[in-house]
N, C-alpha and C positions, 0 to 999 in steps of 0.2 A: 504494500500500500504506500502511495506517495504521501509525503508530509507537505505542509503549506509552503515551505521554502522551495521544495522541488516543483510543486505545482506552479508557483509564481515564475520560476526560471523557465520552465517548459512552456508556459503560456506566452511569456514574453517573446521567446524565440519563435514559436509557432505563429504568433500574431504578426511578427515582422515578415515571415515568409508569406503569410496570407495577404498582407497589404501589398507585397511585391506582385503577387498574382492578380490582385483586384484591379490594378491599373489596366492591365490588358483585358481582363474579363469584363470590366465596366465599359471599355471601349466597344467590345463586340456587342454587349447588351444594348448600348445606345444605338448602334447601327441597326441591330435587329428590330428595335422599336421605332426606327425612323427619326431619332432625336439628333443624329449626327449626319454629316455628309452633305450639308447644304453648301453650294458653291460660295466662295468668297467674293465680295464686291469691293471696289475701291472706296477709299475714304471720301466722304462728301457725296456719296450716291444718295439719291432721293429715297424717301420711305417706300414709295411704290415699287421701286426695283428691289429694295431689301425684302419686301413682302413676297415678291415673286421668287426670290432666292430661297426663302423658307418653304414656299409651296412647291418648289421644283424637286423635292425629295421623292423619288419614285421607287419606293422600297420593294425590292424583289427578294431580299434576303429572307423575309418572313415567309414568302411563298415557297422558297426552296426548302426551308425547314418544315413547313406544314405539309408539303407534298410527300415528304418522307414519314413524318410523325403520324399522319393520318392513316398510313398503311401498316402500322405496327400495333398489333393487338394480340396479346396472349389469351387463349381461350381454354387451355387445359394443361394438366400436369399429370402424366401417367407413364407407365411402361408401354412400350410399343405393342405388346401382346395383350395388354389389359383392356377390358371393356369399359371400365369406369376410372375416374380420376383417383389419384392417390389420396390418402387421408390428409396429407399436408395441404391439399387444395382448399380445405376448410379454412385454413389460416388466410389464404388469399381472399376468399369471400368475406371473411370477418373483417378484414382490413379495407374492404371496398376497393380492391385493386383493379377491378374491371374498369372503373372510371379513373382511378388515381394513377394508373401506370403511365399515363401521358405526362405526369409530373416528372417522370424519369427520362423519357425519350426526348422531350423538348430541350432541357438543358444539356443532355448528352450530345444532341445534334448541334446545338448552338456553340458550346464551349469545348466539346471533345470528350467530356466525361460527366458523370453524375454519380450520386451515391444513394444507398439505402441503408439506414441504420435499423438494427433489429434489437429491440429491448423487451425484457419480460414485463408482464403485468398479470393482474389477477384473472383476466379473461384470456390470457395466452399472449404469445409474442406480438409486438406492435411494430409495423413497418412504417418508417418515416422517410419518404423521398426527400433528398436534399440536392441543391445545385452546388457547384464549386464556389459560388459566391456566399454560401451559407456554412460550408464546412471545409476544413482542411485536414487531409489525411496524409501522414508521412510514412514512408516505407523504407526499409533497409535497402532493398533492391526493387525500385518501382517497376521494372520490366518483368520480374519473375515472381515477386511475392503476391500471393492471393489475398493476404490479410495485412492491414497496416499495423505499424507499431503503436502509433497514437493517432487520435482524431480529436479535433476541436470543433465543436458545433456551436454556433451562436445564432440567436434570434431575438426579436423584439417582443417583449411581453406587454400586452395592453390591459392587463387585469385592473379592474376598478378605474378604467379610463386614465391610467398613469403609465407612462412609457418607461420601461426598464429593459436594459440589455441583459439577457440571460445567456448562460453558456453551459456546455456539457463536455467535460474532458473524459475521453474513453481510452482505456488500455485493455490488456488481455484479461483483467480480473474485475475491475471496478469501473463504474461511471461516477464521476465527481461533479455533482450539480454546483454551479457557480452563479453568484449574483455579481454582474459586472457594472452595476451602478445605474442611476437614473439618467435619462436623456431628455432634452427639452422638446425635441421634435423628431419625426421620422427622418432619418438621414437620406437625402437625395444623392449625396456624394460622400463616401466614407472619408473621414479625416485620416488620410494615410500616414501622416506624420505624428498623429496623436496615439500614444500607446494606451492600452486598456489596463485597468486595475481591478483586482478582485476585491469587492467590498464585503462579501460574505461567503463562507464555505459551509455548505450543507454536508450531511453525513454521506459518505460514499455508499453506493448501491452496488452490491455484487450482481453481475448480470449472468453468470454461469454459461457464457457462450463458449462452446467447444466445437471443433471440427475434427472428425476422426479421433476423438478422445483427447485432443490437445486444446489448451486454452487459446482463444483468439480474440482480437478486438472486433466487436460485432458491427463492422462497417464493410459493405460490399460495394465495389467500384464497377460502374458500367462505362465501358470504353467504346466510343463511336468508331474509331479507326486506329490502327496501330502502325507505327513506323519505327525502324531501328534507330533513326536519327532523332526525329521528333516523335517522342513516345506516344503522345496523344494529339490527334488531329481532329479538329471540328470541321463542320461543313461550311461555316460562314466566313471564317478568317481568310481563306484563300480568295474570297469573292469581294473583299472590301474595296480594292482598287476598281474593280468592275462596277461596283455600286457608285463610287464617286464619278466615274466616267459617264454613267447613265444619268446621274443627277445633273452634270454639267450640260449635256446635250439637251436634256429636258428644260433646263433653265433658258438656254438659247431659244428653244421652241416657244416658251412662254413669253419671252421678250418680243419675238416676232409676232406672235398672235395678239399681244396686247397693243403694240405700237405700230405694227405694219399690216394689220389685217384689213384696213380700210384704204381706199384710194388716197394717195397723198397729193395735195394741191400745192403748187409752187408758183409764186409770182415774183418775177425778177424785174428790178427797176422801179419798184413802187413800195412805199411804206405808208400805211395809213394808221389811223387811231384804232384802238382795240375794237370799238364798235364797227368801224368800217371793215376791219379784217373779219370779224364775225359775220357781218352781212355778206361779204364776198364768199366766205366759206359755205354759206347756206344757199347761195344763188346758183341757179342752173346756167345762166348766161351772164358772162362778165363783159363789161365794156369799160374802156379806159381812153381818155382823151390823148394821153401821151403815146405817141407811136413807138417809143422805145420800150414801153412796158410789155412784157411777155408773160403769159399765163399758160401753164401746162399741168397735166394731171398724170401721176404715175399709178400703174395698176397695183392692187394689194399684193403684198408679199405672200408667197406660198410656203406652207409648212410641210408639204408632202415629203420633201427631202429629209426633214427631221424625223418624220414618222417612220420612213423606211429605215433610217439609220438606227433609231431606237429599237425597232423590231428586230433588226439584224443583231444588235448588241445583246438584246434579251435572249434571243435564240442561242447565241454563243455562250451566254451564262448558263443556260439550261444544259447545253452539251458539256460544259466544263463541270457542272455540278452532278452530271449523270442522271438527270431527271427527264421526264417527257417534256418536249417543247410546248405541248398543249397546256402545261401547268402555268406557264408564264406568258405565252403569246396568246393562246386561246383562239386559234383560227382553224382548229380541226373540227369540221362539221360534217355530219351525215357519213361517218366512216363505219365500216363493219367492225365486228368484234375482233376479227383477225388483224385488220389494219391497226386498231388501237393496241392490240397485244404486241405487234411489231414495233410500234412507236414507243412502247413502254419497256422494251426488252432491256435496255441499259439500266433503267430504274429498278426493274425487278431483280436484276443481278446484284445491284447495290443493296437492295432490301434483303436479299438472301444472306449477304455477308453480315449485315447488321443484326439480323435475326440470330445468326450463329453466335455473334459476340454477346448480344444482350441476353440470349437464351442461356448461355453458360452462367451469366451473373444471376439470372432469376433462379436457376437451379441451385446455385450457391446460397441464395437467400432462403429458399424453401427448405433446403437441407439443414441450414443453420437454425431456422425456426423450429423444425421438427426435432432436432437434437435438444434445443433449449426447452421444448415442450415435453421432453421425455419420450418421444416417439422414435426410438432408436432403429426400428425396422425400416421406417421411411427414410431416415437419415442415411442409412447404410445402403439404400437402393440406388446404386450408381447408374442403373439402366433407365431410370425414370427421366423424362425430359419434358420440357414445355412444348405446347403445340400452339402454332400461330394461325390466325385467321388468314385465309387465302384471299388476297385482294387483287389478283391478276385479272385483267380484262378477258373474259371468256364468254362465249355464247352459251346461254342456259341449255338450249337444245343439244349443242355439241357435247356439253359435259354430261348431261343425262344419258345421251347415247353411249358415251364412253363407259359410264358407270354400269349401264345395262349389259354391255358386252363383257366387261370384266366379271360382273356377277354371274353371267352365263358360263364363264370359264371356271367357276368355283370360288372366286374371291368373295369372302364374307362381305355382304353389302353394308353391314354396320361400320366397317372400316372405310367405306367409300362415301358415306354420307357427308363428311366435312368438305368434300370436294365440290358439292353442289352449291352454286352461288346463292347467297341470301338466306341460307338455312342457319338459324341460330343454335346455340348449344342447348337451349331449352327444347327447341323443336326436335333436335337430334335425339335427345333423351326420351322425349315423348314417342317418337317413331320407334326407337329401340324397344321401349316398354310394350308398345302395341304389337310389334313383331314378335316379341317373346310370348305375349299372351296369345296371339294368333297361332304361333307355332305350338304352344302348349295345348290349345284346344284341338288343333289338327292332329297332334300326336295321340291324344286320348281317343279321338274318333277313329284314327287308323288302327289303334290297338283294339278298339271295340269291334271294328269290321273284321279284324283278323281272328277273333274268338270263334271257334267252330260251334255250330248249333248243337244243343244237347238233345240226343236221341232219347225217346221214351223207353223206360225199362220194361222188361217182359211181364212183370207182375202188376204193372199199372196199365190198365186199359180203359178206354172210355166207358165200357160197361161196368167196370168196378168202381167208378167214381160216383158218389151220391149225386143225385139230380139237383139237390139243393145247394151244392157247393159252388163257389165262384169258378173253380176250375172247370166244373161241368158246363157252366155257361159259356166259358171260353172255348172248350172243346166242341160244344155243339155249334 
């Protein structure tokens, strides 16, 4: 167990590391929200042009992230040969992770990684998704270690309408609740130069987190993409320069549309009062006594060139990000399912890689929770894996036809139901139950049909049956 001096030293060092990361993470966050990237304008520029610069932010980073995050959804956790989910799936449902799993994918795609902390409670393990702006995990070997050595989690407590910064320091044995002091307002920009101080130490909480019988820090990391040089790679950081270029071109387009969209009238050799200029601007026919005065009109400027350039740049970003161009351009209309599937081929390959990476982390979370909950059988089942919702563009008729053909070859149809588009887990479960019931009834009927009829014995004849008995009535 750590003492107060060790906690203070450790938190001071970790907070310094966290603030160094926050500078880059906050920059990506602002770009993803469209708060940065507006083109710079020269000093002395009018307010109208400055407003156009703010409006010129054409955010495509959010579309890139959402196009991937909306196609990531875990729908089950079981062994490949099992008909139902593992008992650990109850923890997933209890923590409402069907909806909350997006809280993991979005920061992982945005920054390159996200975290889930697993803590014990009276009702079972609690899953808490955290972004790297909320938690710092330090590893002895970040590329190889599955579990961190320490983790520092911070958040803003709004209990009783008073803002306090809370923290939780985690190691492989205890969770140390910390009060980091009262704050005056919600921080929009963290004070990177201001260190935090612990104002109160609560009693350490043993979390009993183990993996394969060894004590671990109960924090699981979700990595978007891995690289030997840059260990963690997000989806948005490589696109920041492209976003700036798109904003600059869009700014030029707005300038042209605002100031050059109408015919420009020019009069050379004449200068009148403001009222005379206004009258001349509204006149259809101009007349001047001075023969040296010349009036002419220029056609309105066209923005078609800017539109074509923006479309080309956005399509290039889609190719660079590995997503379907329809996600950012939106000009694919009346296409067949096969054409849509071909357009999404690169995106589906990228999603498959992310499902493998995120899936390993979810299995790590569920096994940790099962072991923390005392379910050693589920924790030791290394064959169980998470199952993802299939979001690939396919024709419903083609899928059903394929399922029918596979079922005709003897493949259990229960294992093919998740391939059918639009079928939910609840519907699959209901279909399986109905199939089992129907199969049970059919089996009973088949067995009844297979029972041979009972021949009457020699000592029982219709004549020997009393006329008043029910059997006599049937025999007659």
